[in-house]
N, C-alpha and C positions, 0 to 999 in steps of 0.2 A: 263603417265608412272611413274614408280618408278625409283629410282637411285640405281644401284648395284655397290658397291665398291669392287674391287678385290685387296687384299693385299698379298704381297709376304714376308713371313717370313721363307722360306724354306732353306735359306743358299746357294742357287744357283739360277741363273736367270730362270724365267719362259719363255720358248721359244715358247710355243703353248698354246692357250687359246680358248676354245669353249664355247659358251653359246647357249643352245638350249632348246626348250620346252620339258618338261618331256615326252610327248607322241610322240616326233619326231622319225622318223625311223633312223635318222643319226644325229651325233653331228655337221656335217658341217665343214666348213673351219675355220682355226684359225682367231680370231678377232684382233690379234696383228701382226704388221710387225716388230717391234723392241722388244727385250726381256724386261720383267719387272724385274729390278734388285732386289736383296735381299733388303728389306726395302722399296721398291717402291710400288706404288698403281696406279690403273687406275679405272675410273668410266664409267659406261655404263647406258644408259636409256633403260629400258625394261618394257614391259607391265605387268599388274597384272597376277598372276597365278604361276604355278609350272615351275621352270627352273632347268636344269642340267648345272652346271658349271664345266668344266674339265680343269685342268692345267697340263702341262707337261714340262719336262726338257729334252733337247737333250741328246742323249746318243750315243752309238756306238755298233756295232755288231762285235763279234769276235768268236773265236773257242769255248769259254765258254758260248756263248749266247749273249743276248742284255742287255744293261744297261739302257734302256729307263725307266723313272719314270713318273708316272702320278697319279693324285688323282681326284676324282669326288665328288662334293658336290651338294646336292639338296636343293634348296631354294624356298620359297613361297613369291612372291612379292605382295605388296599392292600399289595401286596408290598413288602417291605423298608422298611416304615414302622412306627412305634410309635404305638399308640393306648392311652389310659388310660380305664378305667371306674372311677368312685368310687361306692361304695355308702354312703349316708348314713343318718341315723336314720329309722326308720319313722314315718310320719305316723299320729297317733292319731285 
């Protein structure tokens, strides 16, 4: 497998993270049980090929809608190589 490093530079904790094959029908469940703090990183072993990495920050829903924020990045992994994905601030 390759090593995928997910870095948080978003200014807010990442509270949900999914890693799924690009051709998967669903992103599946979050891979983290504790938030990744701003400036933090986590590493995952994944097989070669195309992967969708989605990170999200908790929000709330009120009369004006929901504040949930998420970003998706597509990466191609190679065996025995390390690849980093950095999630930055959401665009307003």
